N, C-alpha and C positions, 0 to 999 in steps of 0.2 A: 499525602501525594496521592493520585489515583494512577496504580499501573495499568498500561494498556494490556487486555487480556479478552480472547475470544475472536470473533469474526469482526475483522475493521476493514470493510471494502475501499477500495481506492474510488473517489468520484470523477465521473469523466467531466470535462469541461464540454458544454453543448453550444453549438453555434449555429447561428440562421444562414440561408443561402447567402446574405450579405455580408458573412462572418464577424456579426456582432454575437458576445457571449449572451445566450439565453437563461438568465437566472431562475424565470419559471420552471424549465425545463431540469434545471440541476434540484431546485427544489421537488420535483415529481420523483426522482431517482433516490433522493434523501428520504423522502417519504416513504417509498418502497422499501428501502432497506429497514427503515424504522418498522414498518408492519411485518417484517417478515424475522425480527428479533436479533437484528445484528446488535452487537455490543459496543460499536462505534462506528467513525466515518473518517476515511484520510483523505484531506484536498491536496491539490497541487503537488501531486508525486507524478511520474513518467506518465501513469495512465491519465493523469489529469491535463497533459500537454502544458505543464508549466512553463516550461522553455520557450514557448511560442505566447504567453500572455503579457498585456502591459501591466506596469506595476497597479494602475488602476483596476484590471482585471482581476489581479493576484488578489487583492484585498477584497473585491467583491465576491471571489470564491469563498473567504474566509468568513466574511459576514454573510454570506447565504446557507452556511453550514451553521454557523454559531446560533442563527435565528430560526432555523427550521429543523434541527435535529431534535428528536423527541427525548423527554426526560430520562435521564439515565446513560444516555448515549455519549460515549465519550469524543468531542470532536478533535481532530489532528488535523496539523498542515504540515506539509514538506516545506522546509528551509533549504533551498538548493542554492547557493551563489560560491561563484570561483572565489570572491575575497570574503576575509574574515568581517570585515567593517560592515558591508553590504548584508552578509548573514546576521549579522547583530541586528540590525536596521529591522531587516523583517522579521527577526524574533520579538523583537518589542512592539510591534506594529500588531502581531499576531495575537501577544498577551494583552495589549489594549484592546482589543477588539472582543475578545473572549474565549479566546482559543484554550482548549484544556490539556493539550499536548501537542510536542515537536517532533518530527521525523527529520533529522539533518543529516543532509548528504556531507559526504568527505569533500574538501576543496577540490572541484574535479578538473578543471584546468590549469595545467602547468606547461608550457611549451618548451622548457627549458631542461624539463627531466623529474623525475619523482621527488617529492617532498620530503626533507627530513622527518623522522619520528617527532624531533622539537618540535618543528613546524605544524604537524599535525596534531599534537597534545595542546598546543598554543592556539588552533583554530575553535578546537572542541570546548577547551578550557574556557575561552572568552564568552563562547555562547553560553555554555553553562553560567556563568556570572553575571551575562547580561539580564537574565529572565528567570522568574522564580518558577517556569513552567517545567514539567518534567518533559524529558526527551528522549526519543529512540534515535538509536544510530543505524544510519544504512549500511549495512557490510553487504557489498556483493563478491562474490568468489574470494570470500575472506583476505581482503585488502589492508585489514585494522588488526596489528597482531596482538595477541592474547594480553601482553604485559600493560598495552597501552590502555586495553578495554579495563583491567584490573586498577591501574593507577587512578583512570578517571573516576571509575566508582568509588574507590576509597575517598578520592578529596570531594566529589560533588555528588551530595545526596540526590539531586536531581537527574542523575544519570540513570534513567530510569529501565531502559531497554535496547534491544538489538534486533535491528530486521535483519535475518540472515537468508540469503537466496542465492542460487548458481543452477547451472545446469546438469549438475551431476548429484543426484540424490542421496546416494551413499556416502559423500562428502559433508554433505549439508548435514544429515542427522548427524555425523561424527564432531560436526562443527558446534551442534544443538548440545550434545552431551559434556563435548570439553568446557564450553562457557557456562554451562549449567553447573558443572562440578566448581569452576574456578570461581562464579560471582554468585551463589548460591538460589535458593528457592525464590526469593523476592522477587529478584531481577526478571523483567520479562523478556523471554524471546520468542520474536513473532517472524513466521515463514513467509516466503512471498510467492513468486512464481504462479502465480494466479491460483496459489492453492492447490495445484496436481497431486501433491505429496503430502497432504494434510495428514493423513492417519499416521503414516513413519515419523514425520515431525512431530505430532503429540506423542505417539510412544517414545520418543528419543528426549522427551523434556521440553518440547514449545510449549509456549501459553497461547498460542493461538495462530491467527495467518492475517495477511493482508492481500486479499485476492482482489479480482473484479467485482463489478458490481452486478453484471447480468443475472447471474445465477447464484445470487447471494442466497435465497432461499434454500435451493439443494444444498449449498455449501455448509449452511449453518446444521441443516439437518445432518450431514456427515461429522460436523464439529460434536455437535452433541453425542451422535453415536460414538465416533472415535474414543469419548472419554470414557466409554463404557466398554468398548468391545476392542477387537485385533485389527492390525492392517487387513485381514483377508475379510472381513466382516462388512462389506461395502453394501450400501441399502439403496443403491440405484442400478443396480446389475452392471457396473462399468461404462453406462451413458455418460454418465458428467465427467468421469476420468478420461473418456475418449474425446469430450469437447475441450476440457481444458490441456489434455496433451496437444490436442491440434493448435490452440492458441500459443501456447509456450514454446511451440517447434515453429511457429511463424510470429516471432514477437515483432515485427518490423510493420505487421499489419494488427497487431492485437487491440490497439487504440480503436480503430473502426471496427473489427469484430464486434469490441462490448458496446458500443452505439447501435449496431445492425442488429444484435441480439435486442437489446433494450427496446429498440422501436417494433421489432416483429412481437415482442411480448406487449405491447402497448403503453408502453411507460414512458417514452419521449417520441419526437415526431422528427426531430432532426438527426443527423448522422454523419455531417462532412467533419473534416479534421483540418488543422490549420495546414496551409502549406509551408514549406514543402512536403507532400507526402504520397505515399505511393500506395495505391489500393489493390486489395485481392484480385483474384479473377472469379468471373461469374460461377462458374462449377464448383469452385471451393466454399464459396458462399453457399450454394444449394445444399451442398453436402453437408456444411455446418447447421444451417437450418432445419434440415430435415432430422439431425440427431438430436437438436433440440426441442422438437415437435415430438419427437419419440420419448425423449427425457419427460418431459410437461406432461404427455399423456398413461407416463407408467406409472 
């Protein structure tokens, strides 16, 4: 079983002006990520607007990833459904198409109150039983108790990792250290939040990160440097961190910002997001693009 490691960027879904999925432009993003040494790709996450894709489009994203990833890249897909039956169906489809790893979100819709621990365990256990693929569990703001993680890890060998992210870096680092001690060194721990705290996460024991795609070449350099150095040893003079912090503080816009940067860098041609969507203002985008130009030329 291949445990996810390194930089595994989230792939955006690219849409035409007529709101059609443009697989050829998704392929361009994948090609770019392969050329800059990313260890994998992650499809159908929030950054890929999975919640606005039809079932056919969701499967098309999976096929595009499997067919275009370079040799050695781990191809991952998000499995996000409010019901266990649907989540298992999606996992089986992804496996049949040739997916290498799943990134599974907890059941995220419950209008009657929080699920019991038994219900959460049953949800993940059912997914683990329906597929042979390794899966990474999405854990935002520490919603999954440590004892549940330990129980699932003991029972299911394909429970391969945890994606840990949130808005408070110190708490994220503490969570990474705690999970690492509890679940061991083989278990994969991946950061998120666009990779803005990548260095400290690596020092705390993470295995890598799932950032965005638009600056993946610089993030892979930071990752390689972080494996050798300290949190203070930044190789891009703080420019990369500045851009990523802007994106992370404006998460309602980050899907568009990612596409706008990719277009500015000549990787894709279309930047539209599926409705409903709010777009950032012109001045904000001008500042971000100016920072990107400074980063590229540094």
